C-alpha positions in Angstrom: 0.0 0.0 -0.5 1.5 3.5 -0.8 1.3 6.6 1.1 -1.3 9.3 -0.5 0.7 12.2 -1.6 0.3 15.6 0.3 -1.4 16.9 -2.9 -3.9 14.2 -2.3 -4.7 14.6 1.1 -4.5 18.2 1.0 -7.4 17.7 -2.1 -9.6 15.6 0.0 -9.1 17.8 3.0 -10.6 21.0 1.0 -13.3 18.5 -0.3 -14.4 17.7 2.8 -14.4 21.2 4.1 -16.4 22.5 1.3 -19.0 20.0 1.9 -19.4 20.9 5.3 -19.6 24.4 4.5 -22.0 23.8 2.0 -24.7 21.8 4.5 -24.4 24.1 7.1 -25.1 27.2 5.2 -28.3 26.4 3.5 -31.3 24.9 4.4 -33.4 22.1 1.8 -37.0 21.9 3.1 -39.7 20.4 1.3 -42.8 22.3 0.4 -46.4 21.8 0.5 -49.5 23.8 -0.6 -53.1 23.4 -1.3 -54.3 26.2 -2.8 -57.8 27.4 -3.9 -57.7 30.1 -6.7 -60.0 32.0 -8.8 -58.7 32.9 -12.3 -59.7 35.2 -15.7 -58.5 35.6 -19.0 -57.8 38.3 -20.9 -57.1 38.5 -24.9 -53.7 39.9 -26.3 -53.3 40.9 -29.9 -52.3 37.4 -31.1 -56.1 35.4 -30.9 -54.6 32.1 -29.8 -52.5 33.9 -26.5 -54.0 35.3 -23.5 -53.6 36.4 -20.2 -54.0 34.6 -17.0 -54.7 36.3 -13.6 -54.8 33.7 -11.1 -55.5 35.1 -7.5 -56.8 33.3 -4.1 -55.5 31.6 -0.7 -53.2 28.9 0.0 -51.5 26.7 2.9 -48.0 26.7 2.1 -46.4 24.3 4.5 -43.1 26.7 5.3 -45.3 30.1 5.2 -48.7 29.2 6.6 -51.5 30.7 5.4 -50.9 32.9 2.5 -52.6 34.5 -0.5 -51.4 33.9 -3.7 -50.9 35.6 -6.7 -50.3 34.2 -10.3 -49.1 35.9 -14.1 -49.4 33.1 -17.0 -49.7 33.5 -20.7 -51.5 30.6 -22.1 -51.2 29.9 -25.4 -54.0 27.7 -26.6 -53.4 25.4 -29.6 -53.0 26.1 -33.0 -53.8 22.2 -34.2 -55.3 19.1 -32.7 -53.4 16.9 -30.3 -51.6 20.0 -28.5 -51.8 20.8 -25.2 -52.6 24.2 -24.1 -49.4 25.6 -23.0 -48.7 27.9 -19.6 -45.7 30.2 -19.0 -45.5 32.7 -15.9 -45.1 33.7 -12.2 -46.3 32.7 -8.8 -46.0 34.7 -5.8 -47.2 33.5 -2.3 -47.2 36.3 0.3 -47.5 35.3 4.0 -51.0 36.6 5.7 -48.9 39.5 7.5 -47.6 40.8 4.4 -43.9 40.2 5.6 -42.8 37.0 3.7 -43.1 36.5 -0.4 -42.0 33.7 -2.1 -41.8 33.7 -5.6 -41.5 31.3 -9.0 -41.3 30.6 -12.4 -43.7 28.6 -14.0 -44.1 26.3 -16.9 -47.0 23.9 -17.5 -49.8 22.7 -19.9 -53.6 22.3 -19.5 -55.7 19.6 -21.1 -59.0 19.4 -21.4 -61.0 17.0 -18.9 -62.2 14.0 -21.6 -65.7 13.7 -19.7 -66.3 17.7 -19.8 -63.8 19.4 -22.2 -66.1 22.4 -22.7 -66.0 23.0 -18.6 -63.2 21.4 -17.0 -59.5 21.1 -17.5 -56.6 19.4 -15.9 -53.3 21.4 -15.6 -49.6 20.6 -14.6 -46.9 23.2 -13.9 -43.0 22.7 -13.4 -42.0 25.7 -10.5 -38.7 26.9 -10.3 -38.5 28.7 -7.0 -36.6 32.2 -8.1 -36.4 34.3 -4.6 -38.9 36.2 -2.6 -38.7 38.5 0.6 -37.4 37.9 4.6 -35.8 34.4 4.6 -37.0 33.4 1.0 -35.0 36.4 -0.7 -32.6 33.8 -2.0 -35.1 31.3 -2.1 -34.5 28.3 -4.7 -35.8 25.0 -5.7 -38.0 23.2 -7.5 -42.0 21.9 -7.6 -44.9 20.4 -9.5 -48.3 21.3 -9.7 -50.9 19.2 -10.3 -54.8 20.8 -10.3 -58.4 21.5 -12.3 -59.9 24.3 -13.0 -63.4 25.1 -14.1 -64.9 27.8 -16.4 -67.6 29.5 -14.9 -67.9 31.9 -18.2 -66.3 32.0 -21.4 -63.2 34.1 -19.8 -63.2 33.1 -16.1 -63.2 30.2 -13.5 -62.2 28.5 -10.5 -59.5 26.0 -9.6 -58.0 23.5 -6.7 -54.4 22.4 -6.9 -51.9 21.1 -5.2 -48.0 21.7 -4.8 -45.2 19.4 -3.9 -41.3 20.1 -4.1 -38.0 21.6 -2.4 -37.1 25.1 -1.2 -33.1 25.7 -0.6 -32.7 28.7 1.7 -29.5 30.2 3.0 -29.4 29.2 6.7 -29.6 32.5 8.9 -27.5 31.3 12.0 -25.0 28.6 10.9 
């Protein structure tokens, strides 16, 4: 058996120190959300694209009860068999207004096969990108699954859940 070189020993020690620093300077936590929202669609200059404002309440495992706001662009398909595409941003705000968590989102919507003119199933991929308070530097990802119901041609309600993880700097390392 050969003795490790000084360089290899130093590299190993630095690698271990980096791992300890990274693990002690960040929190990684699971996030779970239940939400109920209302939404509206508004036309843009493109007849296949609409703005989609979403507002409601959410129970967020890391924040407690929150208000929710989403700004999303909805692109309706131009051909058969294509999903509705959804891109935009989500913001969760604590009930006292002191803390927010923001995310960029991309998703799809698929009309419900039993009643496609009234119900839509949707799924989003979520990338957390900051906020305020302890979530100012938040990062992470999650997935949203939900269902929407049209109550008129341009408005409706939705219910959805989100599961994922959020990484924030540790406040007291």
